[in-house]
C-alpha positions as CSV (number, residue, x, y, z in Angstrom):
1,X,65.1,72.7,97.9
2,X,62.9,70.1,99.2
3,X,62.8,66.4,99.6
4,X,60.2,64.6,97.5
5,X,58.9,61.1,97.9
6,X,59.2,59.2,94.6
7,X,56.6,56.7,93.4
8,X,59.0,53.8,93.8
9,X,59.4,54.4,97.6
10,X,62.8,56.3,97.3
11,X,63.5,59.9,98.2
12,X,65.3,62.6,96.1
13,X,66.3,66.2,96.5
14,X,65.0,68.9,94.2
15,X,68.3,70.7,94.7
16,X,70.8,69.9,91.9
17,X,74.2,69.0,93.3
18,X,77.1,70.9,91.8
19,X,79.5,67.9,92.1
20,X,77.6,65.4,89.8
21,X,74.9,67.7,88.4
22,X,72.2,65.1,89.0
23,X,69.3,64.3,91.4
24,X,70.2,61.0,93.0
25,X,67.7,58.7,94.6
26,X,68.2,57.8,98.3
27,X,66.8,55.0,100.3
28,X,65.9,57.1,103.3
29,X,64.7,60.6,104.0
30,X,67.7,61.3,106.2
31,X,70.2,60.6,103.4
32,X,68.2,62.8,101.1
33,X,68.2,65.6,103.7
34,X,72.0,65.3,104.1
35,X,72.5,65.4,100.4
36,X,70.2,68.4,100.1
37,X,72.2,70.3,102.8
38,X,75.5,69.4,101.1
39,X,74.2,70.5,97.7
40,X,73.0,73.8,99.1
41,X,76.4,74.3,100.8
42,X,78.3,73.5,97.6
43,X,76.1,75.9,95.6
44,X,76.6,78.7,98.1
45,X,80.3,78.1,98.2
46,X,80.6,78.1,94.4
47,X,78.5,81.2,94.0
48,X,80.1,83.2,96.8
49,X,81.3,86.4,95.3
50,X,81.5,89.6,97.4
51,X,79.1,92.2,96.0
52,X,78.7,95.9,96.4
53,X,80.2,97.4,99.6
54,X,81.9,94.1,100.6
55,X,83.8,93.9,97.3
56,X,84.8,97.6,97.6
57,X,85.9,97.2,101.2
58,X,87.9,94.1,100.3
59,X,89.6,95.8,97.4
60,X,90.5,98.9,99.5
61,X,91.9,96.7,102.3
62,X,93.9,94.6,99.8
63,X,95.3,97.7,98.0
64,X,96.1,99.3,101.4
65,X,98.0,96.3,102.5
66,X,100.0,95.9,99.3
67,X,100.9,99.6,98.9
68,X,101.6,99.8,102.7
69,X,103.9,96.8,102.6
70,X,105.9,98.3,99.7
71,X,106.0,101.7,101.5
72,X,107.4,100.0,104.6
73,X,109.9,98.1,102.4
74,X,111.1,101.4,100.9
75,X,111.0,103.8,103.9
76,X,112.2,101.3,106.6
77,X,114.7,99.2,104.7
78,X,115.9,100.3,101.2
79,X,116.1,104.1,101.7
80,X,117.8,104.2,105.2
81,X,120.2,101.4,104.2
82,X,121.2,103.1,101.0
83,X,121.6,106.5,102.7
84,X,123.7,104.9,105.5
85,X,125.9,103.0,103.0
86,X,126.3,106.1,100.9
87,X,127.4,108.1,103.9
88,X,129.9,105.4,104.9
89,X,131.5,105.4,101.4
90,X,132.8,108.9,102.0
91,X,134.7,108.0,105.2
92,X,138.4,107.1,105.3
93,X,139.9,103.7,106.0
94,X,138.1,100.4,106.1
95,X,134.6,101.9,106.6
96,X,135.0,103.7,103.3
97,X,135.7,100.5,101.3
98,X,132.9,98.6,103.1
99,X,130.6,101.5,102.5
100,X,131.3,101.5,98.8
101,X,130.6,97.8,98.6
102,X,127.4,98.2,100.6
103,X,126.4,101.2,98.4
104,X,126.6,99.1,95.3
105,X,124.6,96.2,96.9
106,X,121.9,98.5,98.2
107,X,121.7,100.3,94.8
108,X,121.1,96.9,93.3
109,X,118.2,96.2,95.7
110,X,116.9,99.7,95.0
111,X,117.1,99.1,91.2
112,X,115.3,95.7,91.5
113,X,112.5,96.8,93.7
114,X,111.9,100.4,92.6
115,X,113.1,100.6,89.0
116,X,111.2,103.8,87.9
117,X,112.5,105.8,90.9
118,X,116.0,104.4,90.3
119,X,115.9,105.6,86.7
120,X,114.2,108.9,87.1
121,X,114.8,109.9,90.7
122,X,112.2,112.4,91.9
123,X,111.2,114.4,88.9
124,X,108.3,116.9,88.8
125,X,106.1,114.6,86.7
126,X,103.9,111.8,88.1
127,X,105.0,109.3,85.4
128,X,107.5,107.4,87.6
129,X,105.0,107.1,90.5
130,X,102.3,105.7,88.1
131,X,104.8,103.3,86.6
132,X,106.0,102.3,90.0
133,X,102.4,101.6,91.1
134,X,101.8,99.5,88.1
135,X,105.0,97.5,88.7
136,X,104.1,97.0,92.4
137,X,100.7,95.6,91.4
138,X,102.1,93.3,88.7
139,X,105.0,92.0,90.9
140,X,102.6,91.5,93.9
141,X,100.1,89.6,91.8
142,X,102.9,87.4,90.3
143,X,104.4,86.6,93.7
144,X,100.9,85.9,95.1
145,X,100.0,83.6,92.3
146,X,103.3,81.7,92.4
147,X,103.8,81.9,96.2
148,X,104.2,78.1,96.8
149,X,107.2,78.1,94.4
150,X,108.6,81.5,95.2
151,X,108.2,81.5,99.0
152,X,111.8,80.6,99.9
153,X,113.3,82.9,97.2
154,X,111.2,85.9,98.3
155,X,111.9,85.3,102.0
156,X,115.7,84.9,101.3
157,X,115.7,88.1,99.2
158,X,113.9,90.0,102.0
159,X,116.2,88.6,104.7
160,X,119.3,89.5,102.7
161,X,117.9,93.0,102.2
162,X,117.3,93.4,105.9
163,X,120.8,92.1,106.7
164,X,122.6,94.5,104.3
165,X,120.4,97.4,105.3
166,X,120.9,97.0,109.0
167,X,124.6,96.2,108.5
168,X,125.2,99.6,106.8
169,X,123.1,101.4,109.4
170,X,125.0,99.5,112.2
171,X,128.4,100.4,110.8
172,X,127.3,104.0,110.4
173,X,126.3,104.0,114.1
174,X,129.9,103.2,115.0
175,X,131.0,106.6,113.6
176,X,129.4,109.3,115.9
177,X,130.1,112.3,113.7
178,X,128.2,110.7,110.8
179,X,125.5,109.2,113.0
180,X,124.4,112.7,114.1
181,X,123.8,113.7,110.5
182,X,121.9,110.5,109.6
183,X,118.1,110.6,109.3
184,X,116.5,107.2,109.4
185,X,113.1,108.4,108.0
186,X,112.8,111.0,105.3
187,X,109.7,112.9,104.3
188,X,107.9,111.4,101.3
189,X,108.6,113.1,97.9
190,X,111.6,114.8,99.5
191,X,109.5,117.5,101.2
């Protein structure tokens, strides 16, 4: 990575530029210096891969964010909304009918987002949890890779999930006898 003076009075860089893969000749030393710095920057940018502890830390941070986001989605939106709608469906009058409709809608969200748990419930084996983790990883990767096209659909899906979940919780709050029995958060794995 140095500037050399050519025999014909021009200057060239010994650093090969990633853009055009050639050593160009420059009329002044300043132009050659700038090209050398740009080539060095391009090479560092192209070869930047986290290694060792940095890659491990990045992977752990990313997996924590992904699984934490899905856990918040389940424990703060899907599960409380489904429980509230289910409790509403056993009341009399208008709230019972609305609760039945909200139960169906929330079960659809639950089936879409957490299919292994929807199918198997909470069995004693770890198979649904492993399957759910694989599905979470695949869905998150797919949404991340197609984010520019799926942004509006994903945000609309999440907004409608929030709306139906909080609607069922809000309607349950209007019934004081059921509200006292409602638990917003439950312990993981039903413990």
